VMD Tcl script that draws the C-alpha trace (Angstrom):
set ca {
  {150.11 28.33 -28.86}
  {150.18 26.64 -25.54}
  {151.03 23.38 -27.32}
  {154.55 24.75 -27.81}
  {155.11 25.38 -24.15}
  {158.09 24.03 -22.35}
  {157.95 23.74 -18.56}
  {157.89 27.34 -17.30}
  {160.70 28.37 -15.04}
  {159.74 29.49 -11.55}
  {159.76 33.24 -10.99}
  {162.81 34.83 -9.67}
  {161.48 36.98 -7.29}
  {108.91 44.42 -5.93}
  {105.87 43.64 -3.23}
  {107.19 40.27 -2.37}
  {110.40 42.01 -1.52}
  {108.67 44.25 1.03}
  {107.22 41.15 2.63}
  {110.69 39.62 2.85}
  {112.01 42.80 4.43}
  {109.32 42.65 7.13}
  {110.20 39.03 7.76}
  {113.79 40.05 8.20}
  {112.76 42.39 10.98}
  {110.61 39.78 12.67}
  {113.33 37.19 12.20}
  {110.73 34.47 11.66}
  {109.15 33.02 8.59}
  {106.56 30.42 7.74}
  {107.82 27.94 5.20}
  {105.68 25.66 3.06}
  {104.83 22.55 5.03}
  {106.00 23.87 8.38}
  {107.58 26.65 10.39}
  {111.21 27.57 9.87}
  {113.13 29.82 12.27}
  {115.03 32.49 10.41}
  {118.49 33.39 11.59}
  {119.37 37.06 11.68}
  {123.04 37.50 10.95}
  {125.10 40.35 12.27}
  {126.73 42.91 9.97}
  {129.47 41.33 7.96}
  {132.56 42.58 6.23}
  {133.07 39.26 4.46}
  {132.04 40.81 1.16}
  {134.92 43.31 1.20}
  {137.97 42.91 -1.01}
  {140.81 42.65 1.44}
  {143.33 42.04 -1.31}
  {143.72 41.54 -5.05}
  {145.27 38.85 -7.22}
  {146.23 38.85 -10.87}
  {144.59 36.17 -13.01}
  {146.55 35.92 -16.25}
  {146.03 33.92 -19.44}
  {148.87 33.39 -21.91}
  {149.11 32.54 -25.63}
  {145.86 34.01 -26.93}
  {143.90 34.84 -28.74}
  {142.87 31.33 -29.76}
  {139.79 29.70 -31.21}
  {138.58 29.26 -27.63}
  {138.99 32.88 -26.54}
  {135.26 33.55 -26.87}
  {134.48 30.63 -24.57}
  {137.05 31.84 -22.05}
  {135.67 35.37 -22.07}
  {132.15 34.02 -21.52}
  {133.26 32.11 -18.41}
  {135.20 35.08 -17.08}
  {132.28 37.46 -17.66}
  {129.74 35.12 -16.04}
  {131.95 34.91 -12.96}
  {132.59 38.66 -12.75}
  {136.28 38.30 -13.54}
  {138.62 40.77 -15.14}
  {141.97 39.28 -16.11}
  {145.19 40.09 -17.94}
  {145.64 38.45 -21.33}
  {149.25 38.01 -22.41}
  {148.78 37.79 -26.17}
  {151.10 36.43 -28.83}
  {151.51 39.02 -31.60}
  {151.12 36.58 -34.45}
  {147.83 35.34 -32.96}
  {146.56 38.91 -32.61}
  {147.39 39.64 -36.23}
  {145.52 36.48 -37.33}
  {142.53 37.02 -35.01}
  {142.04 40.75 -34.49}
  {138.34 40.39 -33.59}
  {139.19 38.08 -30.67}
  {141.71 40.60 -29.35}
  {139.09 43.33 -29.64}
  {136.61 41.08 -27.79}
  {139.07 40.74 -24.91}
  {139.10 44.50 -24.41}
  {135.32 44.77 -24.87}
  {134.92 42.16 -22.12}
  {136.91 44.33 -19.73}
  {140.21 42.47 -19.88}
  {143.66 44.01 -19.88}
  {145.79 43.04 -22.89}
  {149.55 42.58 -22.65}
  {152.57 41.50 -24.74}
  {153.75 37.87 -24.85}
  {156.18 38.14 -27.79}
  {155.54 37.69 -31.51}
  {155.62 33.88 -31.87}
  {156.55 32.47 -28.46}
  {160.22 31.97 -29.22}
  {163.06 31.50 -26.72}
  {163.92 35.17 -26.57}
  {167.04 34.94 -24.42}
  {168.85 33.46 -27.42}
  {168.10 36.57 -29.50}
  {170.26 39.61 -30.03}
  {169.15 42.90 -28.53}
  {167.97 44.18 -31.92}
  {165.97 41.00 -32.49}
  {164.33 41.37 -29.11}
  {163.51 45.00 -29.90}
  {161.95 44.07 -33.23}
  {159.93 41.17 -31.76}
  {158.40 43.10 -28.88}
  {157.82 46.26 -30.91}
  {156.05 44.31 -33.65}
  {153.85 42.60 -31.07}
  {152.91 45.82 -29.30}
  {152.07 47.45 -32.62}
  {149.82 44.54 -33.61}
  {148.01 44.73 -30.27}
  {147.62 48.51 -30.50}
  {146.34 48.24 -34.07}
  {143.73 45.65 -33.07}
  {142.63 47.04 -29.70}
  {143.55 50.73 -29.71}
  {145.76 50.32 -26.63}
  {149.50 49.79 -26.43}
  {150.59 47.16 -23.87}
  {152.20 48.25 -20.63}
  {153.09 44.72 -19.51}
  {155.28 42.03 -21.03}
  {155.69 38.38 -20.13}
  {158.59 36.49 -21.69}
  {157.74 33.11 -23.22}
  {158.50 30.21 -20.88}
  {159.40 32.76 -18.19}
  {162.88 32.96 -19.71}
  {164.48 36.37 -19.31}
  {167.72 38.22 -18.81}
  {168.87 41.77 -18.20}
  {168.93 42.64 -21.91}
  {165.35 41.49 -22.47}
  {164.14 43.39 -19.42}
  {165.92 46.51 -20.64}
  {164.35 46.21 -24.10}
  {160.87 45.77 -22.63}
  {161.41 48.81 -20.43}
  {162.58 50.90 -23.39}
  {159.25 50.08 -25.07}
  {157.26 51.23 -22.04}
  {156.52 47.80 -20.62}
  {157.14 46.19 -17.26}
  {158.12 42.54 -17.23}
  {155.72 40.29 -15.31}
  {156.41 36.62 -14.59}
  {154.17 34.81 -12.07}
  {154.06 33.72 -8.44}
  {151.87 30.65 -8.91}
  {151.94 28.21 -11.84}
  {148.53 26.60 -12.43}
  {150.24 23.77 -14.37}
  {147.38 23.83 -16.89}
  {149.95 23.68 -19.71}
  {151.20 20.42 -18.18}
  {147.88 18.57 -18.32}
  {146.72 19.48 -14.80}
  {143.19 18.40 -13.94}
  {140.49 20.87 -12.95}
  {140.96 20.00 -9.28}
  {144.74 20.41 -9.56}
  {144.37 23.82 -11.21}
  {141.95 24.89 -8.47}
  {144.32 23.61 -5.79}
  {147.29 25.46 -7.28}
  {145.27 28.68 -7.53}
  {144.39 28.24 -3.87}
  {147.96 29.22 -2.99}
  {147.47 32.76 -4.31}
  {148.04 35.53 -1.79}
  {147.24 39.23 -2.04}
  {149.31 40.96 -4.71}
  {150.33 37.72 -6.41}
  {149.91 36.61 -10.00}
  {148.95 33.19 -11.41}
  {149.92 31.71 -14.77}
  {147.09 30.16 -16.82}
  {146.51 29.71 -20.54}
  {143.90 30.56 -23.16}
  {142.55 27.55 -25.04}
  {142.53 24.92 -22.28}
  {139.17 23.40 -21.30}
  {140.25 22.40 -17.79}
  {141.27 25.98 -17.12}
  {137.87 27.32 -18.13}
  {136.16 24.66 -16.02}
  {138.27 25.62 -13.00}
  {137.40 29.33 -13.00}
  {134.15 29.13 -10.97}
  {135.91 27.12 -8.25}
  {138.91 29.44 -8.30}
  {136.55 32.37 -7.75}
  {134.78 30.51 -4.93}
  {138.10 30.03 -3.15}
  {139.16 33.64 -3.64}
  {135.79 34.88 -2.38}
  {136.05 32.73 0.73}
  {139.38 34.45 1.46}
  {138.14 38.00 0.67}
  {140.40 38.22 -2.36}
  {139.27 39.76 -5.67}
  {140.64 39.71 -9.21}
  {142.59 42.87 -9.93}
  {144.82 44.50 -12.48}
  {148.60 44.20 -12.58}
  {150.27 47.49 -11.80}
  {152.69 48.63 -14.54}
  {154.66 50.33 -11.77}
  {155.15 47.38 -9.43}
  {154.14 44.27 -11.34}
  {151.85 43.33 -8.45}
  {148.08 42.84 -8.44}
  {146.15 45.89 -7.28}
  {142.54 47.13 -7.30}
  {140.97 47.56 -10.76}
  {141.29 50.96 -12.31}
  {137.77 52.17 -11.50}
  {135.89 50.58 -14.39}
  {133.65 47.57 -13.86}
  {133.39 44.30 -15.77}
  {130.59 44.00 -18.29}
  {127.60 41.87 -17.36}
  {125.08 39.91 -19.39}
  {121.42 40.60 -18.59}
  {119.20 37.52 -18.97}
  {118.58 37.02 -22.68}
  {120.61 40.08 -23.57}
  {124.01 41.08 -24.82}
  {126.99 42.04 -22.68}
  {126.78 45.61 -21.50}
  {129.28 47.87 -19.86}
  {128.21 50.26 -17.11}
  {128.73 53.90 -18.00}
  {132.07 55.35 -17.01}
  {132.12 56.78 -13.51}
  {133.73 59.75 -11.93}
  {135.79 57.91 -9.34}
  {135.59 55.38 -6.60}
  {133.11 55.01 -3.75}
  {132.93 52.63 -0.82}
  {130.35 50.17 0.47}
  {129.30 48.55 3.70}
  {127.54 45.19 3.68}
  {124.96 43.94 6.17}
  {123.88 40.32 6.18}
  {120.09 39.97 6.49}
  {117.69 37.16 7.23}
  {118.78 33.63 6.36}
  {116.23 30.94 5.51}
  {116.82 27.31 4.63}
  {117.12 27.99 0.92}
  {117.95 31.69 0.57}
  {119.20 34.79 2.35}
  {119.07 38.58 2.06}
  {121.90 41.09 1.82}
  {121.87 44.89 2.15}
  {124.56 47.14 0.68}
  {125.02 50.80 1.61}
  {127.05 53.04 -0.69}
  {129.20 55.76 0.85}
  {130.84 58.73 -0.83}
  {128.55 59.15 -3.83}
  {124.86 59.76 -4.60}
  {125.18 58.37 -8.12}
  {126.96 55.03 -8.34}
  {127.38 51.61 -9.93}
  {128.15 48.63 -7.72}
  {129.12 45.16 -8.92}
  {128.40 42.23 -6.57}
  {129.22 38.57 -7.12}
  {128.07 35.32 -5.55}
  {129.61 31.91 -5.97}
  {127.87 29.42 -8.26}
  {125.62 27.45 -7.76}
  {124.22 30.31 -5.67}
  {122.27 32.85 -7.74}
  {120.75 36.28 -7.12}
  {117.03 36.25 -7.91}
  {115.45 39.44 -6.52}
  {116.69 43.00 -5.99}
  {115.32 46.27 -4.62}
  {116.13 50.00 -4.34}
  {118.24 50.18 -7.49}
  {118.41 49.59 -11.23}
  {119.73 46.06 -11.61}
  {121.15 43.84 -14.31}
  {122.22 40.24 -13.75}
  {124.59 37.92 -15.53}
  {122.98 35.00 -17.36}
  {123.57 32.62 -14.44}
  {122.62 35.12 -11.74}
  {126.03 35.16 -10.09}
  {126.99 38.77 -10.95}
  {124.75 41.72 -10.11}
  {125.40 45.21 -11.45}
  {123.30 47.70 -9.46}
  {122.97 51.38 -10.39}
  {121.46 54.17 -8.29}
  {117.90 55.07 -9.33}
  {116.90 57.80 -6.87}
  {115.83 55.38 -4.14}
  {118.70 56.28 -1.86}
  {122.12 54.83 -1.24}
  {121.04 51.47 0.16}
  {119.97 48.52 -1.97}
  {119.35 44.86 -1.33}
  {118.98 41.48 -2.96}
  {117.99 37.89 -2.28}
  {120.34 35.01 -3.04}
  {119.19 31.42 -3.54}
  {121.66 28.98 -1.95}
  {121.04 26.15 -4.44}
  {122.93 23.75 -2.21}
  {125.74 26.13 -1.21}
  {124.87 27.41 2.26}
  {128.33 28.72 3.11}
  {129.03 31.27 0.39}
  {128.23 34.95 0.80}
  {128.21 37.86 -1.69}
  {131.28 39.91 -2.44}
  {131.30 43.54 -3.53}
  {133.76 43.64 -6.42}
  {133.69 47.31 -7.29}
  {131.99 50.61 -6.52}
  {132.19 53.38 -9.12}
  {130.90 56.90 -8.51}
  {129.07 58.85 -11.20}
}
mol new
graphics top color blue
foreach p $ca { graphics top sphere $p radius 0.5 }
foreach p [lrange $ca 0 end-1] q [lrange $ca 1 end] { graphics top cylinder $p $q radius 0.2 }
display resetview
């Protein structure tokens, strides 16, 4: 129902791989048609998440929710979906798909009305009805609430709190509701800082088209998509689960639940003119699942020392331990993007 939006108010507050490995040690390689000097990079911490941001999408589910979830999944993104209760009731399967795709689902009122003009009892009824519809469809009751148009007052905040929800506005407005172009949406998202939240909307093509570039910018700044804390309303690290991935030609799968968090260290390997290697060492667990992302048009093509699954476009790698030790590696094709480097998005023990 983004078509109803008024201007939001600003917030108040396998053998070939062994050959490659040997080349990495020698730091030289023979390329077709000539000799290319390989550059051995020093260990890098660029793949670490040095902060988290909250990517949020209002007004769903819509007829385009499936397309949005596909883009988010292919880019290794988990986001918070502020759903309208009436839309959930009319499209339960889309709400269920949001949760299956690893998204967090939150309350955005029943029908996107101007809630500050309601009585307290009307507010209570509206938010309660919405939370019940979401819980019925997804099995989870929302812990977050975003008022339509960003309009709120003390009474509305108190009602939301009484229903077990924290009010969340936004720090950055993407302006997608206002006809912003893809480049404008990307530029606005570029202002995000650690802990902050951005307003975007389900159902807008430009928003979907902007997501890969938004992720490229976040990756370049060592920022990762995170969840919004019900305690603080700020973006924090995900809750230990990992986003589902899509193996080539397969259906989305979710890694098995883990027993806690682990940590990783990343070492940049040999760089050639068209590709480069990366090694990841897992610390704190002998059984683990690690999710790594690269920025499109880069794509991961080869992996070793683990059980791997890749997203359909090769930008998200989910690697599981397979008894080969706690260090795994992969090769990334640059495909014209020589500056991007992989980012470890999560490490789950168990």
